[in-house]
MOPAC internal coordinates of N, CA, C and O (Angstrom, degrees):
PM7 1SCF
backbone

  N    0.0000 0     0.00 0     0.00 0    0    0    0
  C    1.4533 1     0.00 0     0.00 0    1    0    0
  C    1.5249 1   108.61 1     0.00 0    2    1    0
  O    1.2310 1   120.49 1   -39.06 1    3    2    1
  N    1.2809 1   116.67 1   140.94 1    3    2    1
  C    1.4498 1   122.45 1  -178.94 1    5    3    2
  C    1.5202 1   111.26 1   -69.51 1    6    5    3
  O    1.2310 1   121.10 1   -31.95 1    7    6    5
  N    1.3348 1   115.50 1   148.05 1    7    6    5
  C    1.4651 1   120.18 1   175.42 1    9    7    6
  C    1.5224 1   110.60 1   -68.80 1   10    9    7
  O    1.2310 1   120.40 1   161.09 1   11   10    9
  N    1.3377 1   116.84 1   -18.91 1   11   10    9
  C    1.4609 1   121.05 1  -177.95 1   13   11   10
  C    1.5254 1   112.66 1   -86.68 1   14   13   11
  O    1.2310 1   120.08 1   176.18 1   15   14   13
  N    1.3367 1   117.45 1    -3.82 1   15   14   13
  C    1.4613 1   120.28 1  -178.86 1   17   15   14
  C    1.5225 1   110.26 1   -66.82 1   18   17   15
  O    1.2310 1   121.05 1   -50.57 1   19   18   17
  N    1.3292 1   115.59 1   129.43 1   19   18   17
  C    1.4622 1   121.62 1   176.05 1   21   19   18
  C    1.5197 1   106.75 1  -126.91 1   22   21   19
  O    1.2310 1   119.58 1   -53.23 1   23   22   21
  N    1.3390 1   118.41 1   126.77 1   23   22   21
  C    1.4676 1   119.63 1   178.29 1   25   23   22
  C    1.5301 1   110.59 1   -55.89 1   26   25   23
  O    1.2310 1   121.22 1   -35.18 1   27   26   25
  N    1.3302 1   115.27 1   144.82 1   27   26   25
  C    1.4660 1   120.08 1  -177.71 1   29   27   26
  C    1.5241 1   112.75 1   -53.83 1   30   29   27
  O    1.2310 1   120.22 1   141.19 1   31   30   29
  N    1.3385 1   117.19 1   -38.81 1   31   30   29
  C    1.4597 1   118.48 1  -175.76 1   33   31   30
  C    1.5275 1   112.33 1   -68.76 1   34   33   31
  O    1.2310 1   120.13 1   168.28 1   35   34   33
  N    1.3320 1   117.35 1   -11.72 1   35   34   33
  C    1.4627 1   120.95 1   177.15 1   37   35   34
  C    1.5270 1   111.97 1  -103.98 1   38   37   35
  O    1.2310 1   120.14 1   174.92 1   39   38   37
  N    1.3291 1   117.35 1    -5.08 1   39   38   37
  C    1.4645 1   121.34 1  -178.67 1   41   39   38
  C    1.5179 1   111.13 1   -75.97 1   42   41   39
  O    1.2310 1   121.53 1   -27.58 1   43   42   41
  N    1.3277 1   114.67 1   152.42 1   43   42   41
  C    1.4596 1   120.77 1   171.70 1   45   43   42
  C    1.5265 1   106.59 1   -81.91 1   46   45   43
  O    1.2310 1   120.71 1   -71.17 1   47   46   45
  N    1.3232 1   116.25 1   108.83 1   47   46   45
  C    1.4684 1   121.28 1  -175.23 1   49   47   46
  C    1.5270 1   111.68 1   -59.82 1   50   49   47
  O    1.2310 1   120.19 1   149.56 1   51   50   49
  N    1.3174 1   117.24 1   -30.44 1   51   50   49
  C    1.4617 1   120.84 1  -178.34 1   53   51   50
  C    1.5254 1   112.91 1   -85.52 1   54   53   51
  O    1.2310 1   120.22 1  -173.45 1   55   54   53
  N    1.3238 1   117.18 1     6.55 1   55   54   53
  C    1.4582 1   120.52 1  -178.13 1   57   55   54
  C    1.5353 1   110.32 1  -134.87 1   58   57   55
  O    1.2310 1   119.97 1  -110.12 1   59   58   57
  N    1.3474 1   117.66 1    69.88 1   59   58   57
  C    1.4705 1   119.77 1   179.39 1   61   59   58
  C    1.5309 1   110.31 1   -68.41 1   62   61   59
  O    1.2310 1   119.90 1   -19.36 1   63   62   61
  N    1.3216 1   117.80 1   160.64 1   63   62   61
  C    1.4669 1   120.71 1   178.97 1   65   63   62
  C    1.5291 1   111.40 1   -55.55 1   66   65   63
  O    1.2310 1   120.85 1   -39.55 1   67   66   65
  N    1.3143 1   115.98 1   140.45 1   67   66   65
  C    1.4691 1   122.17 1  -174.49 1   69   67   66
  C    1.5251 1   113.23 1   -66.81 1   70   69   67
  O    1.2310 1   119.54 1   153.38 1   71   70   69
  N    1.3194 1   118.48 1   -26.62 1   71   70   69
  C    1.4670 1   120.68 1  -175.16 1   73   71   70
  C    1.5363 1   113.28 1   -76.69 1   74   73   71
  O    1.2310 1   119.49 1   173.34 1   75   74   73
  N    1.3224 1   118.59 1    -6.66 1   75   74   73
  C    1.4694 1   121.27 1  -177.83 1   77   75   74
  C    1.5193 1   110.98 1   -82.01 1   78   77   75
  O    1.2310 1   120.74 1   -35.71 1   79   78   77
  N    1.3534 1   116.19 1   144.29 1   79   78   77
  C    1.4648 1   119.56 1   174.90 1   81   79   78
  C    1.5309 1   109.07 1   -84.36 1   82   81   79
  O    1.2310 1   119.93 1     2.69 1   83   82   81
  N    1.3117 1   117.75 1  -177.31 1   83   82   81
  C    1.4651 1   122.47 1  -174.33 1   85   83   82
  C    1.5190 1   114.67 1   -54.70 1   86   85   83
  O    1.2310 1   120.27 1   127.35 1   87   86   85
  N    1.3418 1   117.09 1   -52.65 1   87   86   85
  C    1.4649 1   120.86 1  -179.63 1   89   87   86
  C    1.5201 1   111.57 1   -64.93 1   90   89   87
  O    1.2310 1   120.80 1   138.39 1   91   90   89
  N    1.3222 1   116.07 1   -41.61 1   91   90   89
  C    1.4601 1   120.55 1   179.52 1   93   91   90
  C    1.5289 1   110.86 1   -62.63 1   94   93   91
  O    1.2310 1   120.54 1   140.96 1   95   94   93
  N    1.3291 1   116.57 1   -39.04 1   95   94   93
  C    1.4698 1   120.10 1   178.20 1   97   95   94
  C    1.5266 1   110.40 1   -63.40 1   98   97   95
  O    1.2310 1   120.62 1   136.76 1   99   98   97
  N    1.3320 1   116.41 1   -43.24 1   99   98   97
  C    1.4676 1   119.47 1   179.02 1  101   99   98
  C    1.5258 1   110.87 1   -61.66 1  102  101   99
  O    1.2310 1   120.63 1   136.06 1  103  102  101
  N    1.3294 1   116.40 1   -43.94 1  103  102  101
  C    1.4675 1   120.38 1   178.02 1  105  103  102
  C    1.5214 1   111.17 1   -63.65 1  106  105  103
  O    1.2310 1   120.51 1   138.96 1  107  106  105
  N    1.3305 1   116.64 1   -41.04 1  107  106  105
  C    1.4644 1   121.12 1   179.58 1  109  107  106
  C    1.5293 1   110.25 1   -63.16 1  110  109  107
  O    1.2310 1   120.39 1   134.99 1  111  110  109
  N    1.3197 1   116.86 1   -45.01 1  111  110  109
  C    1.4707 1   121.33 1   179.93 1  113  111  110
  C    1.5245 1   110.09 1   -63.32 1  114  113  111
  O    1.2310 1   120.32 1   135.89 1  115  114  113
  N    1.3382 1   117.00 1   -44.11 1  115  114  113
  C    1.4655 1   120.94 1   179.04 1  117  115  114
  C    1.5342 1   110.45 1   -60.77 1  118  117  115
  O    1.2310 1   120.39 1   134.71 1  119  118  117
  N    1.3240 1   116.85 1   -45.29 1  119  118  117
  C    1.4701 1   120.83 1   179.53 1  121  119  118
  C    1.5235 1   111.09 1   -65.34 1  122  121  119
  O    1.2310 1   120.28 1   140.63 1  123  122  121
  N    1.3219 1   117.07 1   -39.37 1  123  122  121
  C    1.4651 1   120.67 1   179.82 1  125  123  122
  C    1.5281 1   110.88 1   -65.98 1  126  125  123
  O    1.2310 1   120.27 1   139.04 1  127  126  125
  N    1.3320 1   117.09 1   -40.96 1  127  126  125
  C    1.4712 1   120.21 1   177.97 1  129  127  126
  C    1.5232 1   110.65 1   -63.78 1  130  129  127
  O    1.2310 1   120.83 1   136.39 1  131  130  129
  N    1.3218 1   116.01 1   -43.61 1  131  130  129
  C    1.4633 1   120.48 1   179.83 1  133  131  130
  C    1.5296 1   110.41 1   -63.57 1  134  133  131
  O    1.2310 1   120.43 1   136.19 1  135  134  133
  N    1.3233 1   116.78 1   -43.81 1  135  134  133
  C    1.4670 1   120.51 1   179.76 1  137  135  134
  C    1.5249 1   111.01 1   -64.24 1  138  137  135
  O    1.2310 1   120.46 1   140.42 1  139  138  137
  N    1.3240 1   116.72 1   -39.58 1  139  138  137
  C    1.4665 1   120.02 1   179.35 1  141  139  138
  C    1.5287 1   110.31 1   -64.56 1  142  141  139
  O    1.2310 1   120.52 1   137.33 1  143  142  141
  N    1.3283 1   116.61 1   -42.67 1  143  142  141
  C    1.4624 1   120.40 1   178.63 1  145  143  142
  C    1.5326 1   110.59 1   -64.30 1  146  145  143
  O    1.2310 1   120.24 1   136.55 1  147  146  145
  N    1.3381 1   117.15 1   -43.45 1  147  146  145
  C    1.4652 1   120.67 1   177.62 1  149  147  146
  C    1.5193 1   111.37 1   -61.41 1  150  149  147
  O    1.2310 1   120.58 1   139.34 1  151  150  149
  N    1.3233 1   116.50 1   -40.66 1  151  150  149
  C    1.4658 1   120.50 1   178.32 1  153  151  150
  C    1.5310 1   110.25 1   -62.76 1  154  153  151
  O    1.2310 1   120.50 1   137.93 1  155  154  153
  N    1.3294 1   116.65 1   -42.07 1  155  154  153
  C    1.4721 1   120.22 1   178.08 1  157  155  154
  C    1.5272 1   110.66 1   -63.04 1  158  157  155
  O    1.2310 1   120.17 1   138.69 1  159  158  157
  N    1.3261 1   117.28 1   -41.31 1  159  158  157
  C    1.4675 1   120.34 1   176.88 1  161  159  158
  C    1.5268 1   111.03 1   -61.53 1  162  161  159
  O    1.2310 1   120.65 1   138.57 1  163  162  161
  N    1.3292 1   116.37 1   -41.43 1  163  162  161
  C    1.4649 1   120.11 1   178.99 1  165  163  162
  C    1.5227 1   111.32 1   -61.77 1  166  165  163
  O    1.2310 1   120.53 1   144.41 1  167  166  165
  N    1.3208 1   116.60 1   -35.59 1  167  166  165
  C    1.4614 1   119.97 1   179.80 1  169  167  166
  C    1.5294 1   111.54 1   -73.50 1  170  169  167
  O    1.2310 1   120.20 1   146.35 1  171  170  169
  N    1.3263 1   117.22 1   -33.65 1  171  170  169
  C    1.4674 1   122.17 1  -177.26 1  173  171  170
  C    1.5195 1   112.98 1   -81.20 1  174  173  171
  O    1.2310 1   120.27 1   147.03 1  175  174  173
  N    1.3202 1   117.09 1   -32.97 1  175  174  173
  C    1.4604 1   121.00 1  -173.07 1  177  175  174
  C    1.5254 1   110.23 1  -122.14 1  178  177  175
  O    1.2310 1   120.42 1   -57.45 1  179  178  177
  N    1.3167 1   116.81 1   122.55 1  179  178  177
  C    1.4666 1   118.84 1   178.70 1  181  179  178
  C    1.5301 1   110.72 1   -68.24 1  182  181  179
  O    1.2310 1   121.23 1   -25.26 1  183  182  181
  N    1.3113 1   115.26 1   154.74 1  183  182  181
  C    1.4661 1   120.36 1   178.21 1  185  183  182
  C    1.5215 1   109.79 1   -63.93 1  186  185  183
  O    1.2310 1   120.98 1   -37.63 1  187  186  185
  N    1.3146 1   115.73 1   142.37 1  187  186  185
  C    1.4566 1   121.01 1   178.06 1  189  187  186
  C    1.5208 1   108.80 1   -72.79 1  190  189  187
  O    1.2310 1   120.88 1   -56.24 1  191  190  189
  N    1.3075 1   115.92 1   123.76 1  191  190  189
  C    1.4599 1   121.05 1  -179.63 1  193  191  190
  C    1.5217 1   107.89 1  -123.42 1  194  193  191
  O    1.2310 1   120.97 1   -69.62 1  195  194  193
  N    1.3243 1   115.76 1   110.38 1  195  194  193
  C    1.4616 1   120.73 1  -178.83 1  197  195  194
  C    1.5204 1   108.09 1  -101.76 1  198  197  195
  O    1.2310 1   120.12 1   -56.52 1  199  198  197
  N    1.3340 1   117.37 1   123.48 1  199  198  197
  C    1.4701 1   119.72 1   179.78 1  201  199  198
  C    1.5270 1   111.23 1   -59.56 1  202  201  199
  O    1.2310 1   120.81 1   -35.75 1  203  202  201
  N    1.3135 1   116.05 1   144.25 1  203  202  201
  C    1.4646 1   120.08 1  -178.31 1  205  203  202
  C    1.5216 1   112.34 1   -65.08 1  206  205  203
  O    1.2310 1   119.83 1   164.41 1  207  206  205
  N    1.3163 1   117.92 1   -15.59 1  207  206  205
  C    1.4645 1   119.94 1   177.46 1  209  207  206
  C    1.5325 1   111.43 1   -73.19 1  210  209  207
  O    1.2310 1   119.89 1   169.58 1  211  210  209
  N    1.3347 1   117.82 1   -10.42 1  211  210  209
  C    1.4595 1   121.99 1  -178.89 1  213  211  210
  C    1.5274 1   112.98 1   -89.69 1  214  213  211
  O    1.2310 1   119.82 1   171.51 1  215  214  213
  N    1.3040 1   117.95 1    -8.49 1  215  214  213
  C    1.4610 1   119.81 1  -178.37 1  217  215  214
  C    1.5234 1   110.25 1  -148.19 1  218  217  215
  O    1.2310 1   121.67 1   -14.27 1  219  218  217
  N    1.3114 1   114.42 1   165.73 1  219  218  217
  C    1.4570 1   120.69 1   179.15 1  221  219  218
  C    1.5249 1   108.39 1  -135.38 1  222  221  219
  O    1.2310 1   120.86 1   -48.64 1  223  222  221
  N    1.2955 1   115.96 1   131.36 1  223  222  221
  C    1.4591 1   120.92 1   176.90 1  225  223  222
  C    1.5237 1   107.91 1   -97.83 1  226  225  223
  O    1.2310 1   121.19 1   -55.38 1  227  226  225
  N    1.3228 1   115.33 1   124.62 1  227  226  225
  C    1.4645 1   120.61 1   179.53 1  229  227  226
  C    1.5268 1   107.73 1  -125.24 1  230  229  227
  O    1.2310 1   120.80 1   -56.16 1  231  230  229
  N    1.3090 1   116.08 1   123.84 1  231  230  229
  C    1.4578 1   121.37 1   177.29 1  233  231  230
  C    1.5226 1   108.43 1   -93.62 1  234  233  231
  O    1.2310 1   121.06 1   -53.74 1  235  234  233
  N    1.3155 1   115.57 1   126.26 1  235  234  233
  C    1.4643 1   120.60 1   179.84 1  237  235  234
  C    1.5264 1   107.74 1  -108.72 1  238  237  235
  O    1.2310 1   121.49 1   -54.12 1  239  238  237
  N    1.3101 1   114.76 1   125.88 1  239  238  237
  C    1.4581 1   120.86 1   176.64 1  241  239  238
  C    1.5271 1   108.13 1  -151.23 1  242  241  239
  O    1.2310 1   120.17 1    13.29 1  243  242  241
  N    1.3047 1   117.29 1  -166.71 1  243  242  241
  C    1.4700 1   119.56 1  -176.05 1  245  243  242
  C    1.5260 1   112.98 1   -67.66 1  246  245  243
  O    1.2310 1   119.89 1   167.80 1  247  246  245
  N    1.3169 1   117.82 1   -12.20 1  247  246  245
  C    1.4619 1   121.16 1   179.23 1  249  247  246
  C    1.5333 1   112.95 1   -96.96 1  250  249  247
  O    1.2310 1   120.02 1   179.00 1  251  250  249
  N    1.3209 1   117.56 1    -1.00 1  251  250  249
  C    1.4628 1   121.58 1  -179.02 1  253  251  250
  C    1.5243 1   109.76 1   -66.25 1  254  253  251
  O    1.2310 1   121.07 1   -46.10 1  255  254  253
  N    1.3182 1   115.55 1   133.90 1  255  254  253
  C    1.4692 1   120.11 1  -177.30 1  257  255  254
  C    1.5228 1   111.08 1   -76.77 1  258  257  255
  O    1.2310 1   121.18 1   -21.13 1  259  258  257
  N    1.3140 1   115.34 1   158.87 1  259  258  257
  C    1.4604 1   121.71 1   175.74 1  261  259  258
  C    1.5218 1   109.73 1   -61.61 1  262  261  259
  O    1.2310 1   120.71 1   142.65 1  263  262  261
  N    1.3089 1   116.25 1   -37.35 1  263  262  261
  C    1.4691 1   121.30 1   179.28 1  265  263  262
  C    1.5356 1   110.99 1   -60.99 1  266  265  263
  O    1.2310 1   120.27 1   135.73 1  267  266  265
  N    1.3197 1   117.09 1   -44.27 1  267  266  265
  C    1.4661 1   120.70 1   178.35 1  269  267  266
  C    1.5193 1   110.66 1   -65.49 1  270  269  267
  O    1.2310 1   120.20 1   137.60 1  271  270  269
  N    1.3171 1   117.22 1   -42.40 1  271  270  269
  C    1.4625 1   120.29 1   178.68 1  273  271  270
  C    1.5237 1   110.89 1   -62.12 1  274  273  271
  O    1.2310 1   119.98 1   139.33 1  275  274  273
  N    1.3222 1   117.64 1   -40.67 1  275  274  273
  C    1.4617 1   121.15 1   178.69 1  277  275  274
  C    1.5284 1   110.12 1   -64.62 1  278  277  275
  O    1.2310 1   120.48 1   140.85 1  279  278  277
  N    1.3231 1   116.68 1   -39.15 1  279  278  277
  C    1.4672 1   121.36 1   177.05 1  281  279  278
  C    1.5337 1   110.20 1   -60.42 1  282  281  279
  O    1.2310 1   120.39 1   136.54 1  283  282  281
  N    1.3276 1   116.87 1   -43.46 1  283  282  281
  C    1.4627 1   121.05 1   179.01 1  285  283  282
  C    1.5271 1   111.65 1   -65.99 1  286  285  283
  O    1.2310 1   120.36 1   137.25 1  287  286  285
  N    1.3126 1   116.93 1   -42.75 1  287  286  285
  C    1.4691 1   120.88 1   178.65 1  289  287  286
  C    1.5198 1   110.30 1   -60.78 1  290  289  287
  O    1.2310 1   120.19 1   135.13 1  291  290  289
  N    1.3160 1   117.23 1   -44.87 1  291  290  289
  C    1.4699 1   120.92 1   178.60 1  293  291  290
  C    1.5250 1   111.18 1   -63.17 1  294  293  291
  O    1.2310 1   120.53 1   140.32 1  295  294  293
  N    1.3107 1   116.60 1   -39.68 1  295  294  293
  C    1.4667 1   120.12 1   178.36 1  297  295  294
  C    1.5314 1   110.72 1   -62.70 1  298  297  295
  O    1.2310 1   120.85 1   132.47 1  299  298  297
  N    1.3215 1   115.99 1   -47.53 1  299  298  297
  C    1.4653 1   120.65 1  -177.76 1  301  299  298
  C    1.5248 1   111.41 1   -63.09 1  302  301  299
  O    1.2310 1   120.03 1   145.56 1  303  302  301
  N    1.3129 1   117.54 1   -34.44 1  303  302  301
  C    1.4686 1   120.54 1   178.29 1  305  303  302
  C    1.5266 1   111.59 1   -62.37 1  306  305  303
  O    1.2310 1   120.07 1   155.37 1  307  306  305
  N    1.3279 1   117.48 1   -24.63 1  307  306  305
  C    1.4617 1   121.73 1  -179.46 1  309  307  306
  C    1.5239 1   112.78 1   -98.63 1  310  309  307
  O    1.2310 1   120.29 1  -163.28 1  311  310  309
  N    1.3084 1   117.05 1    16.72 1  311  310  309
  C    1.4637 1   121.18 1  -179.20 1  313  311  310
  C    1.5224 1   110.35 1  -111.62 1  314  313  311
  O    1.2310 1   121.70 1   -32.77 1  315  314  313
  N    1.3231 1   114.36 1   147.23 1  315  314  313
  C    1.4627 1   117.52 1   176.28 1  317  315  314
  C    1.5292 1   112.25 1  -119.33 1  318  317  315
  O    1.2310 1   120.00 1   176.25 1  319  318  317
  N    1.3328 1   117.61 1    -3.75 1  319  318  317
  C    1.4620 1   120.08 1   176.82 1  321  319  318
  C    1.5226 1   109.47 1  -136.48 1  322  321  319
  O    1.2310 1   121.52 1   -38.94 1  323  322  321
  N    1.3387 1   114.69 1   141.06 1  323  322  321
  C    1.4570 1   121.08 1  -177.56 1  325  323  322
  C    1.5222 1   109.60 1  -138.64 1  326  325  323
  O    1.2310 1   120.89 1   -26.32 1  327  326  325
  N    1.3061 1   115.90 1   153.68 1  327  326  325
  C    1.4631 1   120.98 1   163.80 1  329  327  326
  C    1.5205 1   107.01 1  -130.72 1  330  329  327
  O    1.2310 1   120.96 1   -40.78 1  331  330  329
  N    1.3157 1   115.77 1   139.22 1  331  330  329
  C    1.4593 1   122.37 1   177.45 1  333  331  330
  C    1.5238 1   107.95 1  -118.91 1  334  333  331
  O    1.2310 1   120.80 1   -44.01 1  335  334  333
  N    1.3122 1   116.08 1   135.99 1  335  334  333
  C    1.4571 1   121.58 1   176.83 1  337  335  334
  C    1.5225 1   107.21 1  -135.68 1  338  337  335
  O    1.2310 1   120.36 1   -50.03 1  339  338  337
  N    1.3002 1   116.92 1   129.97 1  339  338  337
  C    1.4630 1   119.63 1  -179.57 1  341  339  338
  C    1.5239 1   110.11 1  -118.43 1  342  341  339
  O    1.2310 1   121.48 1   -31.54 1  343  342  341
  N    1.2960 1   114.77 1   148.46 1  343  342  341
  C    1.4664 1   122.46 1   175.05 1  345  343  342
  C    1.5189 1   106.59 1  -128.73 1  346  345  343
  O    1.2310 1   120.93 1   -34.06 1  347  346  345
  N    1.3221 1   115.82 1   145.94 1  347  346  345
  C    1.4580 1   118.08 1   176.60 1  349  347  346
  C    1.5229 1   109.87 1  -129.98 1  350  349  347
  O    1.2310 1   121.61 1   -15.20 1  351  350  349
  N    1.3081 1   114.52 1   164.80 1  351  350  349
  C    1.4561 1   121.43 1   177.23 1  353  351  350
  C    1.5213 1   106.59 1   -83.13 1  354  353  351
  O    1.2310 1   120.07 1   -65.92 1  355  354  353
  N    1.3377 1   117.48 1   114.08 1  355  354  353
  C    1.4645 1   120.68 1  -173.83 1  357  355  354
  C    1.5243 1   113.17 1   -58.96 1  358  357  355
  O    1.2310 1   120.28 1   140.24 1  359  358  357
  N    1.3082 1   117.06 1   -39.76 1  359  358  357
  C    1.4688 1   119.04 1  -175.14 1  361  359  358
  C    1.5271 1   112.52 1   -69.49 1  362  361  359
  O    1.2310 1   120.00 1   145.86 1  363  362  361
  N    1.3301 1   117.60 1   -34.14 1  363  362  361
  C    1.4668 1   120.13 1  -176.75 1  365  363  362
  C    1.5238 1   113.17 1  -109.69 1  366  365  363
  O    1.2310 1   120.48 1   170.41 1  367  366  365
  N    1.3101 1   116.68 1    -9.59 1  367  366  365
  C    1.4696 1   122.41 1  -176.51 1  369  367  366
  C    1.5259 1   112.12 1    61.67 1  370  369  367
  O    1.2310 1   120.24 1  -159.96 1  371  370  369
  N    1.3243 1   117.14 1    20.04 1  371  370  369
  C    1.4604 1   121.97 1   178.71 1  373  371  370
  C    1.5279 1   109.17 1   -86.92 1  374  373  371
  O    1.2310 1   120.86 1   -40.54 1  375  374  373
  N    1.3163 1   115.96 1   139.46 1  375  374  373
  C    1.4522 1   120.67 1   177.38 1  377  375  374
  C    1.5216 1   109.05 1   -63.13 1  378  377  375
  O    1.2310 1   120.51 1   -51.73 1  379  378  377
  N    1.3234 1   116.64 1   128.27 1  379  378  377
  C    1.4585 1   120.85 1  -176.54 1  381  379  378
  C    1.5207 1   112.34 1  -112.80 1  382  381  379
  O    1.2310 1   120.20 1   153.75 1  383  382  381
  N    1.3287 1   117.22 1   -26.25 1  383  382  381
  C    1.4546 1   119.70 1  -174.73 1  385  383  382
  C    1.5218 1   109.90 1  -156.01 1  386  385  383
  O    1.2310 1   120.82 1   -42.31 1  387  386  385
  N    1.3111 1   116.03 1   137.69 1  387  386  385
  C    1.4617 1   122.12 1   168.95 1  389  387  386
  C    1.5171 1   105.74 1  -123.92 1  390  389  387
  O    1.2310 1   120.83 1   -59.16 1  391  390  389
  N    1.3092 1   116.02 1   120.84 1  391  390  389
  C    1.4627 1   120.96 1   179.89 1  393  391  390
  C    1.5227 1   107.56 1  -109.02 1  394  393  391
  O    1.2310 1   120.66 1   -53.44 1  395  394  393
  N    1.3268 1   116.34 1   126.56 1  395  394  393
  C    1.4609 1   121.83 1  -179.84 1  397  395  394
  C    1.5202 1   108.17 1  -120.47 1  398  397  395
  O    1.2310 1   121.03 1   -55.34 1  399  398  397
  N    1.3125 1   115.64 1   124.66 1  399  398  397
  C    1.4623 1   120.69 1   175.45 1  401  399  398
  C    1.5201 1   107.28 1  -112.93 1  402  401  399
  O    1.2310 1   120.78 1   -46.28 1  403  402  401
  N    1.3187 1   116.12 1   133.72 1  403  402  401
  C    1.4630 1   120.27 1  -176.82 1  405  403  402
  C    1.5176 1   110.26 1  -123.30 1  406  405  403
  O    1.2310 1   121.24 1   -27.63 1  407  406  405
  N    1.3197 1   115.23 1   152.37 1  407  406  405
  C    1.4606 1   121.86 1   175.39 1  409  407  406
  C    1.5196 1   107.18 1  -123.67 1  410  409  407
  O    1.2310 1   120.08 1   -70.93 1  411  410  409
  N    1.3402 1   117.45 1   109.07 1  411  410  409
  C    1.4707 1   120.14 1  -179.35 1  413  411  410
  C    1.5289 1   111.47 1   -64.67 1  414  413  411
  O    1.2310 1   121.36 1   -23.87 1  415  414  413
  N    1.3288 1   115.00 1   156.13 1  415  414  413
  C    1.4732 1   120.35 1   178.84 1  417  415  414
  C    1.5078 1   110.63 1   -68.44 1  418  417  415
  O    1.2310 1   120.10 1   180.00 1  419  418  417

């Protein structure tokens, strides 16, 4: 990292780097404003910390038992809200992960 690097939230928004052209300056100013606002939010609001006793991580793969799968099915039947997040392997475009978060009733 360069010694000249200054985090956006510490930059003077009205003084973008001189080497930037018009569009680049606008993008830099927009990014600096957003970073400054995010930094202010971080200072005002503590990070959400959920105790591990409130959730359970279960990895499902070809070795997952029928008993575990039945437990998951029963859990999902008692949920009314879900979030799904998928990740894929960029080089092969193969699905690598499906993350499901549930909120029981």
